[in-house]
C-alpha positions as CSV (number, residue, x, y, z in Angstrom):
1,M,38.4,27.5,164.8
2,T,39.5,28.4,161.4
3,D,40.6,25.7,158.8
4,D,42.1,27.3,155.8
5,T,43.4,25.2,152.9
6,T,45.7,26.8,150.5
7,G,47.1,25.2,147.4
8,R,47.6,25.4,143.7
9,V,45.5,23.5,141.2
10,G,45.6,23.2,137.5
11,S,42.8,24.4,135.2
12,P,41.0,21.8,133.1
13,E,43.2,23.0,130.3
14,G,46.3,22.2,132.3
15,E,47.3,25.9,132.8
16,P,48.4,26.9,136.4
17,T,46.2,29.3,138.5
18,G,46.7,31.4,141.6
19,P,46.4,30.2,145.2
20,V,42.9,28.9,146.3
21,I,41.7,29.5,149.9
22,R,38.7,27.6,151.2
23,D,36.9,28.9,154.3
24,K,35.5,25.9,156.2
25,R,34.2,27.8,159.3
26,R,30.7,26.7,160.4
27,I,29.9,30.2,161.8
28,D,29.9,33.1,159.5
29,P,32.2,35.7,161.2
30,A,30.3,38.6,159.6
31,T,26.7,37.7,160.5
32,G,27.2,35.1,163.3
33,E,24.8,32.7,161.6
34,V,25.4,29.0,161.0
35,R,26.4,28.3,157.5
36,Q,24.6,25.7,155.4
37,P,27.0,23.0,154.1
38,A,27.7,23.6,150.4
39,P,27.6,20.7,148.0
40,D,31.0,19.3,147.2
41,T,32.6,20.8,144.2
42,P,34.3,18.2,141.9
43,T,38.0,18.6,141.9
44,P,39.3,19.4,138.4
45,T,41.3,16.5,136.9
46,S,44.2,16.7,134.6
47,S,44.0,15.1,131.1
48,D,45.9,12.1,132.5
49,D,43.4,11.5,135.3
50,R,40.3,11.6,133.1
51,E,38.5,8.3,132.6
52,T,38.8,6.8,129.2
53,P,35.5,5.2,128.0
54,M,35.8,1.4,127.7
55,S,35.7,0.3,124.1
56,D,33.2,-2.2,123.0
57,P,34.8,-5.6,122.4
58,S,32.5,-6.0,119.4
59,D,34.3,-3.0,117.8
60,Q,37.7,-4.6,118.2
61,H,38.5,-6.6,115.0
62,E,41.6,-8.3,113.8
63,P,43.1,-7.0,110.6
64,G,41.6,-8.6,107.6
65,D,38.4,-9.7,109.3
66,Q,35.3,-9.2,107.2
67,Q,32.3,-7.9,109.2
68,S,28.8,-8.6,108.3
69,G,27.3,-5.7,106.4
70,M,30.7,-4.2,105.7
71,P,31.8,-3.7,102.0
72,Q,34.3,-6.2,100.7
73,D,37.8,-5.0,100.0
74,P,37.8,-4.2,96.2
75,F,41.6,-5.0,96.0
76,S,43.3,-8.4,95.8
77,A,45.9,-9.5,98.4
78,E,48.7,-8.6,96.0
79,E,47.3,-5.2,95.3
80,S,46.9,-4.5,99.0
81,A,50.4,-5.6,99.7
82,L,51.8,-3.4,97.0
83,H,49.8,-0.4,98.2
84,E,51.0,-0.9,101.8
85,A,54.6,-1.3,100.7
86,E,54.4,1.9,98.6
87,V,52.8,3.8,101.5
88,G,55.4,2.5,103.9
89,A,58.2,3.7,101.6
90,A,56.7,7.1,101.2
91,E,56.3,7.4,105.0
92,A,59.9,6.3,105.6
93,D,61.2,8.9,103.1
94,A,59.2,11.6,104.9
95,A,60.5,10.5,108.3
96,A,64.1,10.6,107.0
97,E,63.6,14.1,105.6
98,R,62.1,15.3,109.0
99,A,65.0,13.8,110.9
100,K,67.5,15.8,108.7
101,A,65.5,19.0,109.0
102,D,65.2,18.6,112.8
103,G,68.9,18.1,113.2
104,E,68.6,14.6,114.7
105,H,71.6,12.5,115.6
106,P,73.4,11.1,112.5
107,D,72.6,7.5,113.6
108,T,68.9,8.4,113.7
109,V,69.0,10.0,110.3
110,L,70.9,6.9,108.9
111,A,68.4,4.5,110.4
112,A,65.5,6.5,108.8
113,E,67.3,6.4,105.4
114,R,67.9,2.6,105.7
115,L,64.2,2.1,106.6
116,A,63.2,4.1,103.6
117,D,65.4,2.0,101.4
118,L,64.0,-1.2,102.8
119,Q,60.4,-0.1,102.3
120,R,61.3,0.9,98.7
121,L,62.9,-2.5,98.0
122,Q,59.8,-4.3,99.4
123,A,57.5,-2.3,97.1
124,E,59.7,-3.2,94.1
125,Y,59.8,-6.9,95.1
126,V,56.0,-7.1,95.5
127,N,55.5,-5.4,92.1
128,Y,58.1,-7.7,90.5
129,K,56.4,-10.9,91.9
130,R,53.0,-9.7,90.8
131,R,54.3,-9.1,87.2
132,V,56.2,-12.5,87.1
133,D,53.0,-14.4,88.3
134,R,51.0,-12.7,85.6
135,D,53.6,-13.3,82.9
136,K,54.0,-17.0,83.9
137,V,50.3,-17.7,83.0
138,L,50.6,-15.7,79.8
139,L,53.7,-17.4,78.6
140,K,52.2,-20.8,79.3
141,D,49.1,-20.0,77.2
142,L,51.3,-18.5,74.4
143,G,53.5,-21.7,74.3
144,A,50.5,-24.0,74.0
145,A,49.0,-21.7,71.3
146,S,52.2,-21.8,69.3
147,V,52.3,-25.7,69.4
148,I,48.6,-25.8,68.4
149,E,49.1,-23.4,65.5
150,A,52.0,-25.6,64.2
151,L,49.7,-28.6,64.3
152,M,46.8,-27.0,62.5
153,P,47.7,-28.4,59.1
154,V,47.6,-31.9,60.6
155,L,44.2,-31.1,62.2
156,D,42.9,-29.9,58.8
157,E,44.0,-33.2,57.2
158,I,42.3,-35.2,60.0
159,A,39.0,-33.2,59.5
160,L,39.1,-33.8,55.7
161,A,39.7,-37.5,56.2
162,R,36.7,-37.7,58.5
163,Q,34.5,-35.9,55.9
164,H,35.6,-38.4,53.2
165,G,35.1,-41.4,55.4
166,D,38.8,-42.3,55.5
167,L,38.8,-42.7,59.3
168,G,36.9,-45.9,59.7
169,E,35.7,-46.8,63.2
170,G,38.3,-48.9,65.0
171,T,41.2,-48.3,62.5
172,P,44.6,-47.5,63.9
173,F,44.7,-44.1,62.2
174,A,41.4,-43.1,63.7
175,S,42.6,-44.1,67.2
176,I,45.8,-41.9,66.7
177,A,43.7,-39.0,65.5
178,D,41.4,-39.2,68.5
179,K,44.3,-39.3,70.9
180,L,45.9,-36.3,69.3
181,Q,42.7,-34.2,69.5
182,Q,42.2,-35.3,73.1
183,A,45.8,-34.3,74.0
184,L,45.4,-30.9,72.5
185,G,42.0,-30.5,74.2
186,R,43.7,-30.6,77.6
187,F,45.5,-27.4,76.6
188,G,42.1,-25.7,75.9
189,L,41.9,-26.3,72.1
190,E,38.3,-26.3,70.8
191,A,37.1,-26.7,67.2
192,Y,34.0,-24.7,66.2
193,G,31.9,-24.0,63.2
194,E,28.8,-25.8,62.1
195,P,26.2,-25.2,59.3
196,G,23.3,-23.2,60.6
197,D,25.5,-21.0,62.9
198,E,24.8,-17.3,62.8
199,F,27.6,-15.6,61.0
200,D,30.0,-13.6,63.3
201,P,32.9,-11.7,61.7
202,A,34.9,-12.2,64.9
203,L,34.6,-16.0,64.6
204,H,34.1,-16.7,60.9
205,E,35.8,-15.8,57.6
206,A,33.4,-15.8,54.8
207,L,35.0,-17.2,51.6
208,M,31.9,-17.5,49.6
209,H,28.5,-15.8,49.5
210,V,25.8,-18.0,47.9
211,Q,22.1,-18.3,47.5
212,A,20.8,-21.2,49.7
213,E,17.8,-22.2,51.7
214,L,18.3,-21.3,55.3
215,P,16.8,-22.9,58.4
216,E,13.3,-21.7,59.3
217,G,13.4,-18.6,61.5
218,A,16.8,-17.4,60.3
219,T,16.8,-13.6,60.1
220,T,20.6,-12.9,59.7
221,T,23.4,-14.0,57.5
222,T,23.9,-17.7,58.3
223,V,26.7,-20.3,57.7
224,V,25.7,-22.9,55.1
225,Q,28.9,-24.7,54.7
226,V,32.1,-25.0,56.7
227,L,35.2,-25.2,54.5
228,Q,37.7,-25.3,57.3
229,P,36.8,-25.5,61.0
230,G,37.9,-22.7,63.4
231,Y,40.0,-23.2,66.5
232,R,40.1,-21.3,69.7
233,Q,41.9,-21.6,73.0
234,G,39.6,-20.3,75.8
235,D,38.5,-16.9,74.6
236,R,41.3,-16.5,72.2
237,V,40.6,-17.3,68.5
238,L,43.6,-19.1,67.0
239,R,42.0,-19.3,63.5
240,A,38.6,-18.1,62.3
241,A,36.4,-20.7,60.7
242,R,36.4,-20.5,56.9
243,V,32.8,-20.7,55.8
244,S,30.3,-20.2,53.0
245,V,27.3,-18.0,54.0
246,A,23.9,-17.0,52.7
247,D,21.4,-14.2,53.4
248,P,17.8,-14.8,54.4
249,Q,15.2,-14.3,51.6
């Protein structure tokens, strides 16, 4: 008995081939001998029937998760948001141009253009918010610095009064001076400049150069007298200390 199977199958690349005939007769008609069963040939599968390897759950991470051994993101959250918004705007513009070139429906082209506009506005807003947050801190520091600079003559008078002993302990004026300096200290004001400090042109203004005995071990130009203390706010020098200096022998 002859059992012929005829059909069309696709190649592994998905291209059609000619008819395939399989001879399943147990007796070879040419030789009359019994045929040995051939091993089953795997049936080619299309690209849709191929098995997809299972992904390792350990490789599936939520966005923003930091994995051990992975480098940290060098950008801040604001910089990352701005970058994503700019990339999204560029992709939306490209999609709109492709829709026009491909002759898409007018509604599709209009939707792509509106998406590009929205992405561009988002990038502008992120950039604006970042600039406003930066300027807010800067304006706050500048406002405090302008008030401190206006009060510097008062602070100089208080320093002179302390040097001459006019601010006796427990007197009302001494209490007022202490409260004023404490209030300005909350805005980052710091007075500096002491005899024996190493002279630094970025921090000191030398008004006099004299011959004087320096502390033991001094090898550079040294402050010997502070004529007016210097003031700084954080790393910003509001006024350099006015000093008298001497060189080592």
